[in-house]
C-alpha positions as CSV (number, residue, x, y, z in Angstrom):
1,M,12.7,-37.0,8.8
2,T,15.4,-37.4,6.3
3,A,15.3,-36.7,2.5
4,T,15.4,-40.6,1.9
5,T,12.7,-41.7,4.1
6,P,9.3,-42.0,2.3
7,T,6.4,-40.5,4.3
8,R,2.9,-39.6,3.7
9,R,2.5,-36.1,2.4
10,P,0.7,-33.7,4.6
11,G,-2.4,-32.4,2.8
12,P,-3.7,-29.0,2.8
13,W,-6.6,-29.8,4.8
14,R,-4.6,-29.1,7.8
15,V,-5.2,-25.5,6.8
16,S,-9.0,-26.1,8.1
17,T,-7.4,-25.8,11.7
18,L,-7.2,-22.1,11.2
19,V,-10.9,-21.9,10.7
20,V,-11.7,-24.4,13.3
21,V,-9.5,-22.7,15.9
22,A,-10.9,-19.2,15.0
23,V,-14.4,-20.2,15.5
24,V,-13.8,-22.1,18.7
25,T,-11.9,-18.9,20.0
26,V,-14.6,-16.3,19.0
27,V,-17.1,-18.6,20.8
28,V,-15.3,-18.7,23.9
29,G,-14.3,-15.0,23.7
30,V,-17.9,-13.9,23.1
31,W,-18.9,-16.1,26.0
32,F,-16.2,-14.7,28.2
33,S,-17.1,-11.1,27.2
34,G,-21.1,-11.6,27.5
35,A,-21.4,-10.1,24.3
36,A,-23.9,-12.9,23.4
37,L,-26.2,-12.7,26.5
38,P,-29.8,-12.2,25.7
39,A,-31.1,-8.4,25.3
40,L,-33.5,-7.3,27.9
41,V,-35.6,-5.7,25.0
42,L,-36.2,-7.0,21.3
43,D,-33.9,-9.9,21.7
44,P,-33.3,-11.6,18.2
45,G,-32.5,-15.1,19.6
46,P,-29.5,-17.2,20.2
47,V,-29.1,-18.2,16.6
48,V,-28.5,-14.5,15.7
49,R,-26.5,-13.6,18.9
50,W,-24.0,-16.6,18.3
51,G,-24.4,-16.7,14.7
52,L,-23.2,-13.1,14.0
53,P,-19.7,-13.4,15.5
54,V,-19.2,-16.8,13.9
55,A,-20.0,-15.4,10.5
56,E,-17.8,-12.3,11.0
57,T,-15.0,-14.6,11.8
58,L,-15.5,-16.9,8.7
59,G,-15.7,-13.7,6.6
60,E,-12.4,-12.3,8.0
61,V,-10.6,-15.7,7.6
62,L,-11.9,-16.2,4.1
63,A,-11.1,-12.3,3.1
64,A,-7.7,-12.9,4.4
65,T,-7.3,-16.1,2.3
66,T,-8.5,-14.2,-0.7
67,I,-6.1,-11.4,-0.2
68,G,-3.3,-13.7,0.8
69,A,-3.7,-15.9,-2.6
70,L,-3.8,-12.8,-4.7
71,V,-0.7,-11.5,-3.1
72,L,0.9,-14.6,-3.9
73,A,0.0,-14.4,-7.5
74,V,0.9,-10.6,-7.7
75,A,4.3,-10.7,-6.1
76,V,5.3,-14.3,-4.4
77,L,5.1,-17.3,-6.4
78,P,7.4,-17.8,-9.2
79,R,5.8,-17.9,-12.7
80,R,7.1,-19.2,-16.0
81,G,7.0,-17.6,-19.3
82,E,6.2,-19.5,-22.6
83,R,9.9,-19.6,-23.5
84,A,10.8,-21.0,-20.3
85,A,8.0,-23.7,-20.3
86,G,9.8,-26.2,-22.6
87,A,13.2,-25.7,-20.8
88,R,14.3,-28.9,-19.2
89,R,17.6,-27.5,-17.7
90,P,18.2,-24.2,-15.6
91,A,19.7,-21.4,-17.1
92,R,23.3,-20.2,-15.7
93,G,23.4,-23.2,-13.6
94,G,20.8,-22.1,-11.3
95,P,17.5,-23.8,-10.5
96,A,14.7,-23.4,-12.9
97,A,11.3,-22.1,-11.9
98,D,8.5,-24.5,-11.8
99,G,5.5,-21.9,-11.9
100,T,2.7,-24.8,-11.5
101,A,1.3,-23.0,-8.3
102,Y,0.8,-19.8,-9.8
103,P,-2.4,-20.4,-11.8
104,R,-3.7,-22.4,-8.7
105,S,-3.2,-19.4,-6.5
106,L,-5.9,-17.6,-8.4
107,L,-8.1,-20.5,-8.3
108,V,-7.6,-20.6,-4.4
109,A,-8.5,-16.8,-4.4
110,A,-11.6,-17.7,-6.4
111,W,-12.9,-20.2,-3.9
112,A,-12.1,-18.1,-1.0
113,A,-13.6,-15.0,-2.3
114,G,-16.8,-17.1,-3.0
115,G,-16.8,-18.2,0.7
116,W,-16.3,-14.6,1.6
117,T,-19.4,-13.4,-0.4
118,L,-21.7,-15.9,1.5
119,A,-20.2,-15.1,5.0
120,A,-20.7,-11.5,4.3
121,T,-24.2,-11.9,3.0
122,A,-24.9,-14.0,6.1
123,Q,-23.1,-11.1,8.2
124,L,-25.4,-8.7,6.5
125,V,-28.6,-10.7,7.5
126,L,-27.6,-11.3,11.2
127,T,-26.4,-7.9,11.6
128,Y,-29.9,-6.4,10.7
129,A,-31.6,-9.1,12.7
130,N,-29.5,-8.0,15.7
131,V,-29.9,-4.3,15.3
132,A,-33.5,-4.6,14.8
133,G,-34.0,-7.3,17.5
134,T,-36.0,-9.6,15.2
135,S,-35.7,-13.0,14.0
136,P,-34.9,-13.8,10.1
137,T,-38.1,-15.9,10.1
138,D,-40.3,-13.0,10.5
139,P,-42.4,-12.4,7.5
140,Q,-41.5,-8.8,7.2
141,F,-37.9,-9.4,7.5
142,G,-37.0,-9.5,3.7
143,D,-38.4,-6.3,3.1
144,E,-37.0,-4.6,6.1
145,L,-33.4,-6.1,5.2
146,W,-33.8,-4.4,1.8
147,L,-34.5,-1.1,3.3
148,F,-31.7,-1.6,5.8
149,A,-29.2,-2.4,3.1
150,T,-30.1,0.5,0.6
151,Q,-31.1,3.2,3.1
152,I,-29.1,2.8,6.4
153,E,-25.3,3.6,6.3
154,L,-24.4,0.4,8.3
155,G,-26.4,-1.7,5.9
156,R,-25.3,0.1,2.8
157,T,-21.6,-0.6,3.9
158,L,-22.1,-4.2,4.6
159,G,-24.0,-4.5,1.0
160,T,-21.2,-2.9,-0.4
161,V,-18.8,-5.5,1.1
162,V,-21.0,-8.5,-0.4
163,V,-20.9,-6.7,-3.7
164,L,-17.1,-6.3,-3.7
165,A,-16.6,-9.8,-2.4
166,A,-18.8,-11.1,-5.5
167,V,-16.9,-9.0,-8.0
168,T,-13.7,-10.3,-6.4
169,T,-14.8,-13.9,-6.9
170,A,-15.8,-13.3,-10.6
171,L,-12.6,-11.4,-11.4
172,A,-10.3,-14.0,-9.6
173,M,-11.7,-16.6,-11.9
174,V,-10.9,-15.0,-15.2
175,V,-7.7,-13.1,-14.6
176,R,-4.5,-14.8,-15.7
177,T,-1.9,-12.2,-15.4
178,P,-0.1,-10.4,-12.3
179,T,-1.6,-6.9,-13.6
180,G,-5.2,-8.5,-13.4
181,A,-4.5,-10.2,-10.0
182,A,-3.2,-6.7,-8.9
183,W,-6.5,-4.9,-9.9
184,T,-8.5,-7.7,-8.3
185,L,-6.5,-7.3,-5.1
186,L,-7.0,-3.7,-5.1
187,L,-10.7,-4.3,-5.1
188,A,-10.3,-6.6,-2.2
189,V,-8.4,-4.1,-0.3
190,V,-11.4,-1.6,-0.9
191,A,-13.6,-4.1,0.7
192,L,-11.4,-4.2,3.7
193,W,-11.7,-0.3,3.9
194,Q,-15.4,-0.7,4.1
195,L,-15.0,-3.2,6.9
196,A,-12.6,-0.6,8.7
197,Q,-15.8,1.8,8.9
198,L,-17.6,-0.7,11.2
199,G,-14.9,-1.1,13.9
200,H,-15.3,0.5,17.3
201,A,-14.8,4.5,16.8
202,A,-13.4,4.8,20.3
203,G,-15.5,8.0,20.6
204,A,-16.4,10.2,17.7
205,A,-13.3,12.4,18.7
206,G,-11.0,9.6,17.6
207,H,-12.9,8.1,14.6
208,D,-10.6,9.1,11.9
209,L,-7.5,8.0,13.8
210,A,-9.4,4.4,14.8
211,T,-10.4,4.1,11.3
212,S,-7.1,4.4,9.7
213,A,-5.5,2.4,12.5
214,L,-8.2,-0.6,11.9
215,F,-7.6,-0.4,8.2
216,V,-3.8,-0.8,8.6
217,H,-4.5,-3.7,11.1
218,L,-6.9,-5.4,8.7
219,V,-4.8,-5.2,5.6
220,G,-1.3,-6.3,7.6
221,A,-3.3,-9.1,9.2
222,A,-4.9,-10.2,6.0
223,V,-1.8,-10.4,4.0
224,W,0.1,-12.1,7.0
225,I,-2.4,-14.7,7.7
226,G,-4.0,-15.1,4.3
227,A,-0.8,-15.6,2.2
228,L,0.4,-18.3,4.6
229,A,-2.9,-20.0,4.6
230,A,-2.9,-19.8,0.9
231,L,0.7,-21.1,0.5
232,A,-0.2,-24.0,2.9
233,V,-3.1,-24.8,0.6
234,L,-0.8,-24.8,-2.5
235,V,2.1,-26.4,-0.8
236,R,1.4,-29.9,-2.6
237,V,1.9,-28.2,-6.0
238,V,4.5,-25.5,-5.5
239,G,7.4,-28.2,-5.8
240,R,10.7,-26.7,-6.2
241,D,9.4,-23.1,-6.1
242,L,8.7,-23.8,-2.2
243,A,11.9,-22.2,-1.0
244,P,11.9,-18.7,-2.8
245,A,8.1,-18.6,-2.4
246,V,8.5,-18.9,1.4
247,A,11.6,-16.5,1.4
248,R,9.5,-13.9,-0.5
249,Y,6.6,-14.1,1.6
250,S,8.9,-13.9,4.8
251,V,9.9,-10.4,3.9
252,I,6.4,-9.3,3.3
253,A,5.4,-10.9,6.5
254,G,7.9,-9.0,8.4
255,W,6.5,-5.5,7.2
256,C,3.0,-7.0,8.0
257,V,4.2,-7.6,11.5
258,A,5.3,-4.0,11.9
259,A,1.9,-2.7,10.7
260,V,-0.2,-5.0,12.8
261,A,1.9,-4.1,15.8
262,V,1.9,-0.5,15.4
263,S,-1.9,-0.3,14.4
264,G,-2.9,-2.7,17.2
265,L,-1.2,-0.6,19.7
266,V,-2.8,2.6,18.6
267,S,-6.2,0.8,18.2
268,G,-5.9,-0.7,21.8
269,W,-5.1,2.6,23.5
270,L,-7.8,4.3,21.9
271,R,-10.3,1.8,23.0
272,I,-9.0,1.2,26.7
273,G,-8.1,4.9,27.2
274,S,-5.6,4.2,30.2
275,L,-4.1,1.2,31.8
276,A,-6.9,1.0,34.1
277,G,-9.2,-0.2,31.1
278,L,-6.9,-3.5,31.2
279,D,-9.0,-4.7,34.2
280,S,-12.2,-4.9,32.0
281,R,-13.3,-8.0,30.1
282,Y,-12.4,-6.1,26.9
283,G,-9.0,-5.3,28.4
284,V,-8.4,-9.1,29.3
285,L,-9.3,-10.0,25.7
286,L,-6.8,-7.3,24.4
287,L,-3.9,-8.6,26.6
288,A,-4.8,-12.1,25.2
289,K,-4.5,-10.9,21.5
290,V,-1.2,-9.3,22.3
291,A,0.1,-12.4,23.7
292,L,-1.0,-14.5,20.9
293,L,0.4,-11.8,18.4
294,A,3.7,-11.7,20.2
295,A,3.8,-15.7,20.1
296,L,3.1,-15.5,16.3
297,A,5.9,-13.0,15.6
298,G,8.4,-15.3,17.4
299,L,7.1,-18.2,15.4
300,G,7.5,-16.1,12.3
301,L,11.1,-15.0,13.3
302,L,11.7,-18.6,14.0
303,H,10.3,-19.7,10.8
304,R,12.7,-17.1,9.1
305,R,15.8,-18.1,10.6
306,R,15.6,-21.7,10.3
307,T,12.9,-23.1,8.0
308,V,13.7,-20.6,5.2
309,R,17.5,-21.4,5.2
310,A,16.9,-25.0,5.5
311,L,14.4,-24.7,2.5
312,A,16.9,-22.8,0.5
313,A,19.8,-25.6,1.3
314,R,17.4,-28.3,0.6
315,T,16.3,-26.9,-3.0
316,E,20.0,-26.1,-3.9
317,G,21.0,-29.6,-3.0
318,S,18.1,-31.0,-5.0
319,S,19.0,-28.9,-8.0
320,S,22.8,-29.9,-7.7
321,A,21.8,-33.5,-7.4
322,S,19.4,-33.1,-10.4
323,S,22.1,-31.7,-12.6
324,A,24.7,-34.4,-11.6
325,S,22.2,-37.0,-12.3
326,S,21.3,-35.7,-15.8
327,A,25.0,-35.5,-16.7
328,S,25.7,-39.0,-15.4
329,S,22.7,-40.6,-17.5
330,G,23.9,-38.5,-20.4
331,S,27.3,-40.0,-20.2
332,S,26.1,-43.5,-19.9
333,G,23.7,-43.1,-22.8
334,S,20.9,-44.3,-21.1
335,S,17.3,-42.9,-22.3
336,R,15.8,-43.0,-18.9
337,P,17.5,-40.5,-16.5
338,S,17.6,-41.8,-12.9
339,G,15.9,-39.2,-10.8
340,P,17.9,-37.1,-8.5
341,P,18.1,-38.6,-5.1
342,G,16.5,-35.5,-3.5
343,D,13.7,-34.7,-6.0
344,A,10.6,-36.7,-5.0
345,T,11.6,-37.5,-1.3
346,G,13.7,-34.3,-1.2
347,R,10.7,-32.2,-2.1
348,L,8.6,-34.0,0.5
349,G,11.2,-33.3,3.1
350,A,11.1,-29.6,2.1
351,T,7.3,-29.8,2.6
352,G,7.9,-31.4,6.0
353,L,10.1,-28.6,7.1
354,F,7.5,-26.1,5.9
355,W,4.7,-27.8,7.8
356,R,6.9,-28.1,11.0
357,L,6.2,-24.5,12.0
358,V,3.4,-23.4,9.9
359,L,0.8,-25.8,11.4
360,V,1.5,-24.1,14.9
361,E,1.3,-20.6,13.2
362,L,-2.0,-21.4,11.7
363,V,-3.4,-22.6,14.8
364,V,-2.1,-19.2,16.6
365,M,-3.4,-17.2,13.6
366,G,-6.8,-18.9,14.1
367,A,-6.8,-17.9,17.8
368,V,-5.9,-14.3,16.9
369,S,-8.7,-14.0,14.3
370,G,-11.2,-15.3,17.0
371,V,-10.0,-13.0,19.7
372,A,-10.3,-10.1,17.3
373,V,-13.9,-10.7,16.6
374,A,-14.6,-11.3,20.0
375,L,-13.1,-7.8,20.8
376,A,-15.2,-6.3,18.0
377,S,-18.2,-7.8,19.3
378,S,-17.6,-6.4,23.1
379,S,-17.9,-3.0,24.4
380,P,-14.7,-1.1,25.1
381,P,-13.9,0.8,28.3
382,V,-13.9,4.1,26.1
383,P,-17.7,5.0,25.3
384,E,-18.6,5.4,21.7
385,E,-21.4,8.0,22.4
386,P,-20.7,11.5,21.2
387,P,-20.8,14.3,23.9
388,A,-23.8,15.4,25.4
389,A,-23.5,19.1,24.2
390,P,-21.4,19.0,20.9
391,T,-20.3,22.3,19.7
392,P,-20.9,23.4,16.2
393,A,-17.3,22.3,15.2
394,Y,-17.9,19.0,16.6
395,Q,-21.3,18.6,14.7
396,V,-19.7,19.7,11.6
397,T,-16.3,17.9,11.7
398,G,-16.6,15.2,14.1
399,H,-13.8,16.2,16.4
400,P,-13.3,19.1,18.8
401,L,-12.1,22.3,17.9
402,P,-8.5,22.8,18.3
403,P,-7.2,25.7,20.3
404,E,-6.2,29.1,18.6
405,P,-3.0,28.5,16.3
406,T,0.1,29.9,17.4
407,L,3.6,29.3,15.9
408,V,4.4,26.7,18.6
409,R,1.2,25.0,18.2
410,W,1.9,24.4,14.6
411,F,4.6,22.0,15.9
412,T,2.7,20.7,19.0
413,E,-0.7,19.9,17.7
414,W,-1.2,16.8,16.0
415,R,-4.0,15.0,14.1
416,W,-2.7,11.5,13.4
417,D,-3.3,9.6,10.3
418,L,-1.8,6.3,10.9
419,L,-1.7,5.2,7.3
420,L,0.2,8.2,6.1
421,A,2.4,8.4,9.2
422,F,3.3,4.8,8.6
423,A,3.8,5.3,4.8
424,A,6.2,8.0,5.6
425,A,8.2,6.0,8.3
426,A,8.4,3.0,6.1
427,G,9.5,5.2,3.2
428,I,12.4,6.6,5.1
429,V,13.5,3.0,6.4
430,V,13.2,1.3,3.0
431,Y,15.3,4.3,1.4
432,W,18.1,3.9,3.9
433,R,18.1,0.1,3.5
434,W,18.6,0.6,-0.1
435,V,21.4,3.0,0.3
436,R,23.2,0.7,2.8
437,R,22.8,-2.1,0.5
438,L,24.4,-0.2,-2.4
439,R,27.3,0.6,-0.1
440,R,27.6,-3.1,1.1
441,R,28.4,-4.2,-2.5
442,G,30.8,-1.2,-3.2
443,D,28.5,1.1,-4.9
444,A,28.2,4.8,-4.0
445,W,25.2,7.0,-3.6
446,P,25.3,10.7,-2.9
447,W,24.6,11.8,0.6
448,P,22.7,14.9,-0.6
449,R,20.2,12.6,-2.2
450,T,19.5,10.7,1.0
451,A,19.4,13.9,3.0
452,S,16.8,15.3,0.6
453,W,14.8,12.2,0.7
454,T,14.8,12.3,4.4
455,A,13.7,16.0,4.7
456,G,11.0,15.4,2.2
457,L,9.6,12.5,4.1
458,V,9.8,14.3,7.5
459,L,7.9,17.3,5.9
460,F,5.5,14.9,4.4
461,F,4.9,13.3,7.9
462,W,4.4,17.0,9.5
463,T,2.3,18.2,6.8
464,T,-0.1,15.1,7.1
465,N,-0.3,14.7,10.8
466,G,0.9,17.9,12.3
467,G,-0.2,21.5,12.5
468,P,-1.2,21.6,8.8
469,A,-3.3,18.9,9.2
470,T,-4.7,19.9,12.5
471,Y,-5.7,23.3,11.4
472,G,-6.3,22.3,7.8
473,H,-9.6,20.8,8.8
474,V,-11.2,24.2,10.2
475,L,-9.2,26.9,8.4
476,F,-9.0,27.5,4.7
477,S,-5.5,29.2,5.1
478,A,-4.1,26.2,6.8
479,H,-5.5,23.9,4.3
480,M,-3.7,25.8,1.6
481,V,-0.6,25.7,3.6
482,Q,-0.9,21.9,3.5
483,H,-1.8,21.7,0.0
484,M,0.8,23.8,-1.4
485,V,3.5,22.0,0.7
486,L,2.4,18.5,-0.5
487,A,2.1,19.8,-4.2
488,M,5.1,22.1,-4.2
489,V,7.6,21.7,-1.6
490,V,7.6,17.9,-0.7
491,P,8.0,16.9,-4.4
492,V,11.1,19.0,-4.8
493,F,12.8,17.2,-2.1
494,V,11.4,13.8,-3.5
495,A,12.4,14.5,-7.1
496,L,15.9,15.3,-6.1
497,S,16.5,12.2,-4.2
498,A,15.9,10.0,-7.2
499,P,14.1,7.3,-5.5
500,V,13.2,5.3,-8.6
501,T,16.6,5.4,-9.7
502,L,17.8,4.1,-6.4
503,A,15.2,1.3,-6.4
504,L,16.1,0.2,-9.7
505,R,19.9,0.0,-8.6
506,A,19.2,-1.7,-5.2
507,L,16.3,-4.1,-5.8
508,P,17.4,-7.6,-6.7
509,V,16.2,-8.8,-10.2
510,R,13.7,-11.6,-9.7
511,S,14.8,-13.6,-12.5
512,A,18.3,-13.8,-11.2
513,A,17.1,-16.3,-8.3
514,L,15.4,-18.6,-10.6
515,S,15.9,-19.1,-14.3
516,G,12.8,-18.7,-16.4
517,D,11.0,-16.8,-13.6
518,V,8.9,-14.1,-15.1
519,S,6.9,-13.2,-11.9
520,R,7.2,-9.5,-10.6
521,G,8.9,-8.4,-7.6
522,P,9.3,-4.8,-6.4
523,R,11.8,-3.9,-9.2
524,E,9.7,-5.6,-11.8
525,W,6.4,-3.8,-10.8
526,L,8.2,-0.5,-10.9
527,L,9.5,-1.0,-14.3
528,V,6.2,-2.0,-15.4
529,L,4.7,1.2,-13.9
530,V,7.4,3.4,-15.3
531,H,7.1,1.9,-18.8
532,S,3.3,1.5,-18.9
533,R,1.4,3.7,-21.2
534,V,-0.4,5.1,-18.4
535,G,2.7,6.0,-16.5
536,Q,4.5,7.4,-19.6
537,F,1.3,9.4,-20.5
538,F,1.2,11.2,-17.0
539,A,5.0,11.6,-16.7
540,H,5.1,13.4,-20.1
541,P,6.2,17.1,-19.3
542,V,3.2,18.7,-20.9
543,V,0.8,16.3,-19.4
544,A,2.4,16.5,-16.0
545,A,2.2,20.4,-16.1
546,V,-1.4,20.5,-17.5
547,N,-2.4,17.9,-14.7
548,F,-0.7,20.0,-12.0
549,V,-2.7,23.2,-13.2
550,V,-6.1,21.8,-14.2
551,S,-6.4,19.3,-11.3
552,M,-6.2,22.1,-8.8
553,L,-9.0,24.1,-10.5
554,L,-11.2,20.9,-10.8
555,F,-10.5,20.1,-7.0
556,Y,-11.4,23.7,-5.6
557,Y,-14.3,24.4,-8.1
558,T,-16.1,20.9,-8.1
559,G,-17.4,18.9,-5.1
560,L,-13.9,17.2,-4.8
561,F,-12.8,19.9,-2.1
562,E,-15.9,19.1,0.2
563,W,-15.4,15.2,-0.3
564,S,-11.9,15.6,1.0
565,L,-13.1,17.5,4.1
566,R,-15.9,15.2,4.9
567,S,-14.4,11.9,4.0
568,S,-11.0,10.2,5.0
569,V,-10.9,8.7,1.5
570,G,-11.3,12.0,0.0
571,H,-8.5,13.3,2.3
572,L,-6.4,10.5,1.3
573,F,-7.1,10.9,-2.4
574,M,-6.1,14.6,-2.1
575,V,-2.9,13.9,-0.5
576,V,-1.7,11.2,-2.9
577,H,-2.8,12.7,-6.1
578,F,-1.2,16.1,-5.5
579,T,2.0,14.9,-4.0
580,L,2.2,12.6,-7.2
581,A,1.4,15.3,-9.6
582,G,3.9,17.5,-8.2
583,Y,6.6,14.8,-8.3
584,L,5.8,14.1,-11.9
585,F,6.0,17.9,-12.6
586,V,9.3,18.4,-10.8
587,N,10.7,15.2,-12.2
588,S,10.1,16.5,-15.8
589,L,12.0,19.8,-15.0
590,V,15.0,19.1,-12.8
591,G,14.6,15.6,-11.6
592,I,16.9,12.6,-12.3
593,D,14.4,9.5,-12.4
594,P,13.8,7.9,-15.7
595,G,10.8,9.2,-17.5
596,P,9.7,10.3,-21.0
597,R,12.2,12.5,-23.0
598,R,12.4,16.1,-21.2
599,L,11.6,19.3,-23.0
600,G,14.4,21.6,-23.9
601,Y,15.7,24.1,-21.4
602,P,13.7,27.3,-23.0
603,Q,10.6,25.0,-22.9
604,R,11.2,24.1,-19.4
605,L,11.4,27.7,-18.4
606,L,8.5,28.7,-20.4
607,T,6.3,25.9,-18.6
608,L,7.6,27.2,-15.3
609,F,6.6,30.7,-15.9
610,A,3.2,29.7,-17.2
611,T,2.6,27.7,-14.0
612,M,3.9,30.7,-11.9
613,A,1.4,32.8,-13.8
614,F,-1.3,30.4,-13.1
615,H,-0.6,30.4,-9.3
616,A,-0.7,34.1,-9.3
617,F,-4.1,34.1,-11.1
618,F,-5.7,31.6,-8.6
619,G,-4.2,33.2,-5.5
620,V,-5.6,36.7,-6.7
621,S,-9.0,35.0,-7.5
622,L,-9.2,33.7,-3.9
623,V,-7.9,37.1,-2.4
624,S,-10.6,38.9,-4.2
625,S,-13.6,36.4,-4.0
626,E,-16.4,37.2,-1.7
627,S,-17.9,33.9,-2.2
628,L,-17.0,31.1,0.5
629,L,-16.1,27.8,-0.7
630,V,-17.8,25.0,1.0
631,A,-19.8,27.5,3.0
632,D,-21.7,24.7,5.0
633,W,-18.4,23.6,6.5
634,F,-16.0,26.7,7.1
635,G,-19.0,29.1,7.8
636,L,-20.6,26.7,10.5
637,L,-17.7,26.0,12.8
638,G,-18.5,28.7,15.1
639,R,-14.8,29.4,16.0
640,P,-14.2,31.7,18.8
641,W,-10.9,32.8,17.6
642,G,-9.4,33.8,14.3
643,A,-10.7,35.8,11.5
644,S,-13.9,35.4,9.8
645,A,-14.2,32.4,7.2
646,I,-14.1,34.9,4.1
647,S,-11.1,36.6,5.4
648,D,-9.3,33.4,6.2
649,Q,-10.0,32.2,2.6
650,Q,-8.5,35.4,1.3
651,T,-5.5,34.6,3.5
652,G,-5.5,31.3,2.0
653,G,-5.4,33.0,-1.4
654,A,-2.4,34.9,-0.4
655,I,-0.6,31.8,1.0
656,T,-1.4,30.2,-2.4
657,W,0.3,32.8,-4.1
658,G,3.4,32.9,-2.0
659,I,4.1,29.4,-1.5
660,G,3.5,28.6,-5.1
661,E,5.8,31.3,-6.3
662,L,8.9,30.7,-4.0
663,P,9.3,26.9,-5.2
664,T,8.5,27.8,-8.6
665,L,11.3,30.7,-8.6
666,A,13.7,28.0,-6.9
667,L,13.0,25.5,-9.9
668,A,13.6,28.3,-12.4
669,V,16.9,28.8,-11.0
670,G,17.6,25.1,-10.9
671,V,16.7,24.9,-14.5
672,A,18.9,27.8,-15.4
673,L,21.7,26.3,-13.6
674,A,21.3,23.0,-15.4
675,W,21.0,24.8,-18.7
676,S,24.3,26.8,-18.0
677,R,26.0,23.4,-16.9
678,D,24.5,21.7,-20.0
679,D,26.1,24.2,-22.2
680,D,29.6,23.8,-20.6
681,R,29.4,20.2,-20.6
682,R,28.8,20.3,-24.5
683,A,31.6,22.9,-25.0
684,R,33.9,20.6,-23.3
685,Q,32.9,17.6,-25.4
686,R,33.2,19.7,-28.5
687,D,36.8,21.0,-27.3
688,R,37.7,17.4,-26.7
689,R,36.7,16.5,-30.2
690,T,38.4,19.3,-32.0
691,R,41.5,19.0,-29.8
692,D,43.3,17.3,-32.7
693,D,40.8,18.1,-35.4
694,D,38.2,20.8,-35.6
695,P,35.4,19.5,-38.1
696,E,33.8,23.1,-37.9
697,L,37.2,24.7,-39.2
698,D,37.8,22.3,-41.8
699,A,34.4,22.7,-43.2
700,Y,34.9,26.4,-43.2
701,N,38.3,26.1,-44.9
702,A,36.8,23.6,-47.6
703,M,33.9,26.3,-48.4
704,L,36.7,28.9,-48.7
705,Q,38.6,26.7,-51.1
706,S,35.6,25.8,-53.1
707,L,34.9,29.5,-53.6
708,D,38.5,30.2,-54.6
709,T,38.2,27.3,-57.2
710,R,35.1,28.8,-58.6
711,N,36.4,32.3,-58.8
712,H,39.8,31.2,-60.3
713,P,39.2,28.0,-62.2
714,E,42.6,28.4,-64.2
715,A,44.3,27.9,-60.9
């Protein structure tokens, strides 16, 4: 097909192939696994047995489309501002943004979220019918369903998903800005976190890792599949924004492929246990999913190498033809410009290029979604039942008690959190890529900053997945090691590496690609965060210091500490909050990244000494305390090794004091050195100014002359 050959526009109805293939695949997968066979006791009927996986499939596809459409609105689709809306010609000779598809993406998100709400409601109803072994037509079904949705954990989780999907629908209908779309997207991601709690636990011992792996898998797949599906729905209205939108989506899809591959590998291994598990029906379905994902990744790579480049070339050619046609019509004096040869038909040709591979991708994505639901409906080789004789530690924490800690075991014992591990690895890769980008264009970046970032992220990885994470769940002293490293040590390395400064230098400016484009890429979102009122408030030196001090008191002397022990969400909150609070505090003292105006050096030292005094007070209070924090956790583990729980807590107080003081002293030395260098720099600047003329000496001589004139007026 060429740019001058009129053809019928491919309609977005082709996206329905995603749903059709997904439903067909899940039906075949469930039949193959035998998950829909009649139960021997309390069988709910074929409608429930076959309808539940279909409802789950529709819910996952619609949830992915909701999230994908919101991702398009937040960071992908070009958006025109009011000033650029009336512009007829692109600025600086580049193509102008269309921006027509941006508001439509929010409409797609609203419709998809509405369908997601209905599918989630059907899933709630059919899940209870399947669990209870009763038909939805039973007279008592309604009352029992209400109790299930309000009193049982599984029912509450499914009910929460219904509520979140409904609220997402309402918000998607009213929001109009990228910020509003971002908050709506966050709400949809929270619903995915709830769904992650429902997956196979692979045995209670691996529940936390399985949950985090499934969450990463769901988010990666939702953005990957949903954004492409939403883009396919909007392809008729994207217009000349198609090439930049596809290019931006391609970058996001690359990261999604990595997230889905890593999390899928971890989840699959947890559920099959060994290579022998591949011989089961579950293993065959898993291999089918791996093959489909590999094919999908290959299609995405082909799409990136061929279609994205072809779309970019087609768009540039169309833009050049449009400019030439406008100039020609202007010189001839005609009031009706002849349309560029590649405008209408060229856009159609670009759409054809887009559909050439996307249709195949959507079919494969539907098959992957169906196989995934079939896997979730099947029993894995690794049993999910808890051990027959659980230990006290297992009953409290949900995982076996680790062996007695030694120096070697602090570096050989691991308690994986895939979300935090993936974040650390991605952070190192992204930082190195930014540094490489600067060097390729001839800009320098100090290697000590790169080394500082790498050391900080490696330390963060070990702290959240290694010995501190393993023993921090059963020893208060180990927990304080983890906490203080995250709050006091890692932030020092991160602040000295200046990640925000590097990002602002390395990330491309979104408006440079399309004139009039006011959408937000990573750089624009970072600037919004840095310059927002909330960001400025929490980054203020005084607020950062108060937050750093007060949040520790609130965390340990309220229910937040227990929440972080019992909930993976609470643990994630602890890690993110204290690492970020530590970074803001350190950056206000010795950091390089932009922020509010920093305090003077004497005030910085005073703030540091006040923080040091607080850490000393907090540590001494723990050392001298005879009251055990979260006694029904640390006091009921039944450890056969180590000191008693109260003695271990007192050791944790000493660790808090020691680890807290050493980085503070190092920061005080850093502030003093910076103060000295600043004084030297000011002195050199004053010397340069007074090399030929000394304003202070001139002022002094003028004062002496005025005094002499006053004392000897006759002179």
